[in-house]
C-alpha positions as CSV (number, residue, x, y, z in Angstrom):
1,X,61.6,77.3,16.0
2,X,58.4,78.0,17.9
3,X,56.1,80.5,16.2
4,X,54.7,83.3,18.4
5,X,51.6,85.2,17.2
6,X,49.1,87.6,18.9
7,X,46.0,86.0,17.4
8,X,45.0,83.0,15.2
9,X,41.9,82.0,13.3
10,X,40.8,78.4,12.9
11,X,41.7,78.0,9.3
12,X,45.3,79.4,9.8
13,X,45.7,77.3,12.9
14,X,45.0,74.0,11.2
15,X,46.7,74.9,7.9
16,X,49.9,76.3,9.4
17,X,50.3,74.5,12.7
18,X,48.1,71.4,13.3
19,X,48.6,69.7,9.9
20,X,52.4,70.3,9.6
21,X,52.9,69.6,13.3
22,X,54.4,73.0,14.3
23,X,54.2,74.3,17.9
24,X,52.7,77.7,18.4
25,X,52.3,80.3,21.2
26,X,49.3,82.7,21.0
27,X,50.4,85.6,23.2
28,X,47.5,86.9,25.2
29,X,45.1,84.5,23.4
30,X,42.9,84.2,26.6
31,X,43.9,87.5,28.3
32,X,40.2,88.6,28.4
33,X,39.1,85.4,30.2
34,X,37.8,86.2,33.7
35,X,39.9,83.4,35.2
36,X,43.1,85.2,34.3
37,X,42.2,88.0,36.7
38,X,40.4,85.8,39.3
39,X,42.3,82.5,39.8
40,X,44.9,82.7,42.5
41,X,45.7,81.1,45.9
42,X,43.3,83.4,47.8
43,X,40.5,82.5,45.4
44,X,40.9,78.7,45.7
45,X,41.6,79.0,49.5
46,X,38.0,80.4,49.8
47,X,36.3,78.1,47.3
48,X,38.1,74.8,48.0
49,X,37.3,73.9,51.6
50,X,35.2,70.9,50.8
51,X,37.1,69.8,47.7
52,X,39.7,67.0,48.2
53,X,42.1,66.4,45.4
54,X,45.1,64.2,44.7
55,X,48.4,66.2,45.0
56,X,51.4,64.6,43.3
57,X,54.5,64.3,45.6
58,X,58.1,64.0,44.5
59,X,58.8,63.1,40.9
60,X,55.5,63.5,39.1
61,X,56.5,60.7,36.7
62,X,56.1,58.2,39.5
63,X,52.5,59.1,40.3
64,X,52.8,59.2,44.1
65,X,49.9,61.2,45.6
66,X,48.4,62.5,48.8
67,X,44.9,63.7,49.3
68,X,44.4,67.3,50.4
69,X,41.6,69.9,50.3
70,X,42.1,72.5,47.6
71,X,41.8,75.2,50.3
72,X,44.6,73.7,52.4
73,X,46.8,73.3,49.3
74,X,46.2,76.9,48.3
75,X,47.1,78.1,51.8
76,X,50.3,76.0,51.7
77,X,51.3,77.5,48.4
78,X,50.5,81.0,49.7
79,X,52.8,80.5,52.7
80,X,55.6,79.0,50.7
81,X,55.6,81.8,48.1
82,X,55.5,84.4,50.9
83,X,58.5,82.9,52.6
84,X,60.4,82.7,49.3
85,X,59.7,86.4,48.6
86,X,60.9,87.4,52.1
87,X,64.2,85.5,51.7
88,X,63.3,82.7,54.1
89,X,64.2,79.2,53.0
90,X,60.9,77.2,53.4
91,X,61.2,73.9,55.2
92,X,59.6,72.0,52.4
93,X,58.3,72.7,48.9
94,X,54.7,72.0,48.3
95,X,53.7,69.1,46.0
96,X,52.2,69.6,42.6
97,X,48.4,69.6,41.8
98,X,48.6,67.9,38.4
99,X,46.1,66.7,35.7
100,X,42.9,67.1,37.6
101,X,39.5,67.2,35.8
102,X,38.6,70.4,37.6
103,X,35.3,71.3,35.9
104,X,33.8,67.9,36.8
105,X,34.7,68.5,40.4
106,X,33.9,72.2,40.5
107,X,31.5,72.9,37.6
108,X,30.7,76.4,38.7
109,X,34.3,77.4,37.7
110,X,33.1,77.2,34.1
111,X,31.7,80.7,34.6
112,X,35.3,82.0,34.9
113,X,36.4,80.7,31.5
114,X,33.9,82.5,29.3
115,X,35.2,83.4,25.8
116,X,37.0,80.1,25.7
117,X,38.4,79.6,22.1
118,X,36.3,76.5,21.4
119,X,36.7,77.1,17.6
120,X,40.2,75.8,17.8
121,X,39.0,72.3,18.5
122,X,37.4,69.7,16.2
123,X,33.6,69.8,16.3
124,X,33.5,66.5,18.3
125,X,34.9,68.4,21.3
126,X,33.0,71.6,21.1
127,X,29.8,70.9,23.0
128,X,31.6,69.3,25.9
129,X,35.0,70.9,25.8
130,X,35.1,71.5,29.5
131,X,34.8,67.8,30.3
132,X,38.2,67.2,28.7
133,X,40.0,69.9,30.8
134,X,42.9,68.9,33.1
135,X,44.0,71.5,35.7
136,X,47.4,72.3,37.1
137,X,48.4,74.3,40.1
138,X,51.9,74.4,41.7
139,X,54.7,76.3,43.4
140,X,57.7,78.2,42.0
141,X,60.3,75.8,40.6
142,X,57.9,72.9,40.1
143,X,59.1,70.4,37.5
144,X,57.5,67.9,35.2
145,X,60.2,65.7,33.6
146,X,60.4,65.2,29.8
147,X,57.5,63.1,28.4
148,X,54.9,63.1,25.7
149,X,51.1,62.9,26.2
150,X,50.2,59.3,26.6
151,X,47.5,59.1,24.0
152,X,49.6,60.8,21.4
153,X,47.2,63.7,21.4
154,X,47.6,67.3,20.4
155,X,47.8,69.6,23.4
156,X,46.4,73.1,23.9
157,X,47.7,74.5,27.1
158,X,46.2,77.6,28.7
159,X,48.3,79.6,31.2
160,X,46.1,81.4,33.7
161,X,48.4,82.7,36.5
162,X,52.2,82.7,36.7
163,X,54.8,81.7,34.1
164,X,56.2,78.4,32.9
165,X,59.1,77.5,30.7
166,X,58.4,74.6,28.2
167,X,61.4,72.7,26.8
168,X,60.3,70.7,23.8
169,X,61.5,68.0,21.4
170,X,59.8,67.2,18.1
171,X,57.9,64.0,18.0
172,X,60.0,62.6,15.2
173,X,63.0,62.7,17.6
174,X,61.5,60.6,20.3
175,X,64.1,57.9,19.9
176,X,66.8,60.4,20.6
177,X,65.4,61.1,24.1
178,X,66.2,57.7,25.7
179,X,62.7,56.7,26.9
180,X,62.6,54.7,30.1
181,X,58.9,53.8,29.8
182,X,56.1,54.3,27.4
183,X,56.2,58.1,27.6
184,X,58.8,59.3,30.1
185,X,62.4,60.1,29.0
186,X,65.7,59.8,30.9
187,X,67.2,63.1,29.6
188,X,67.0,66.5,31.3
189,X,66.6,69.3,28.8
190,X,67.6,71.9,31.3
191,X,70.9,70.2,32.0
192,X,71.5,67.9,29.0
193,X,74.3,65.3,29.4
194,X,75.5,64.8,25.9
195,X,78.2,62.4,27.0
196,X,75.6,60.0,28.5
197,X,72.9,60.7,25.9
198,X,74.8,61.6,22.7
199,X,71.8,61.2,20.4
200,X,70.1,64.1,22.1
201,X,72.5,66.4,20.2
202,X,70.7,65.5,17.0
203,X,67.2,66.2,18.3
204,X,65.3,69.3,17.4
205,X,65.1,71.1,20.8
206,X,63.2,74.4,21.5
207,X,62.1,76.2,24.6
208,X,59.6,79.0,25.3
209,X,58.1,80.9,28.3
210,X,54.4,81.2,28.5
211,X,52.8,83.9,30.7
212,X,49.3,84.6,32.0
213,X,46.8,84.7,29.2
214,X,48.9,82.8,26.7
215,X,48.0,79.7,24.8
216,X,50.6,77.0,23.8
217,X,49.9,74.5,21.1
218,X,52.0,71.3,21.1
219,X,51.5,68.9,18.2
220,X,50.8,65.2,18.6
221,X,53.7,63.4,20.2
222,X,55.7,66.5,21.2
223,X,58.0,65.7,24.1
224,X,57.9,68.4,26.8
225,X,59.6,69.2,30.1
226,X,58.0,72.0,32.2
227,X,59.5,74.3,34.8
228,X,57.3,76.5,36.9
229,X,59.1,79.9,36.9
230,X,56.7,81.2,39.6
231,X,53.6,79.9,41.4
232,X,51.4,78.9,38.5
233,X,47.8,78.0,37.6
234,X,46.9,76.5,34.2
235,X,44.9,73.9,32.4
236,X,45.0,72.0,29.1
237,X,43.0,69.8,26.8
238,X,44.4,66.8,25.1
239,X,42.6,66.3,21.8
240,X,42.8,64.4,18.5
241,X,42.3,65.1,14.8
242,X,41.5,62.2,12.4
243,X,45.2,61.9,11.6
244,X,46.5,62.0,15.2
245,X,44.0,59.4,16.5
246,X,45.3,56.9,14.0
247,X,48.8,57.5,15.4
248,X,47.3,56.9,18.8
249,X,45.8,53.6,17.7
250,X,49.0,52.5,16.1
251,X,50.8,53.2,19.3
252,X,49.3,50.0,20.7
253,X,51.9,48.2,18.6
254,X,54.7,50.4,19.8
255,X,54.5,49.8,23.6
256,X,51.5,51.9,24.6
257,X,49.4,50.6,27.5
258,X,46.3,48.7,26.4
259,X,44.1,51.3,28.0
260,X,45.5,53.9,25.6
261,X,44.2,51.9,22.6
262,X,40.8,51.7,24.2
263,X,40.6,55.5,24.8
264,X,41.9,56.3,21.4
265,X,39.3,53.9,19.9
266,X,36.6,55.7,21.7
267,X,37.8,59.0,20.3
268,X,38.1,57.5,16.8
269,X,34.5,56.4,17.0
270,X,33.5,60.0,17.6
271,X,35.8,61.5,14.9
272,X,35.3,59.0,12.2
273,X,31.7,57.7,12.8
274,X,30.3,61.0,14.0
275,X,29.0,59.6,17.3
276,X,28.4,62.7,19.5
277,X,30.7,63.0,22.5
278,X,27.8,62.9,24.9
279,X,27.3,59.2,24.1
280,X,31.0,58.3,24.3
281,X,32.2,60.4,27.3
282,X,31.1,57.7,29.8
283,X,33.8,55.4,28.2
284,X,36.4,58.1,28.1
285,X,35.8,59.7,31.5
286,X,38.0,57.2,33.3
287,X,41.0,58.4,31.2
288,X,40.9,61.8,33.0
289,X,41.2,60.1,36.3
290,X,43.7,57.5,34.9
291,X,46.0,60.4,33.9
292,X,45.8,62.2,37.2
């Protein structure tokens, strides 16, 4: 069962959720953040004329992309949602802007995320938390198939605009999800086929809707499938504790790509040896582009 609270302090967060590996929603945890009021299609249509980004087309697990300006993409989303609202069937659904290191590309946007809950992260991340951010923007009914985060990180997900439904499976039940590659699963949690995938019946499955201003915590290795219930803007940070980074290193013996071992080793050097992130980010930065 996914816990839902209205606020959380650092001590309780680590004691009750991070260490035991329990998912959590903090309702309205960032509702006072300026981005929750400001970020929408019109905002990025104005700001993004000179910013070209990779937009994922089709099944996001396949990584196929087209380049498009953020302004053109926001305009496309705006038209699509307007047609849906008026009862018109749009000719084509827009692609999904997925896993983009937005604050590297548009650093001025950091002004819109003041009051960010940096205390929820290990100290290694605090000074440069914004460099670890991945940005998401997509239309109604967008779908990310079932997967877990490739470095076996914890995931703090911040919903800015619109709503999403997360379907989750506990990390310990990964083998019941019929993986087809290192991190992508064959099963569809919205329409589970227990005849074809009988072990899925035994998996611990949960789902939850997150709305603007909400924070979702998913423990290391949690499998998740995400449905956009409306046009949506959000971002997340993948992050490690001392315990989870060890799991990430061990994943190299379990089929993880060799790059994963490298990125987890970089993080381990920071967490265990105390090397500040400012010295290690040059080795980690390519991971953010590698994911997207």
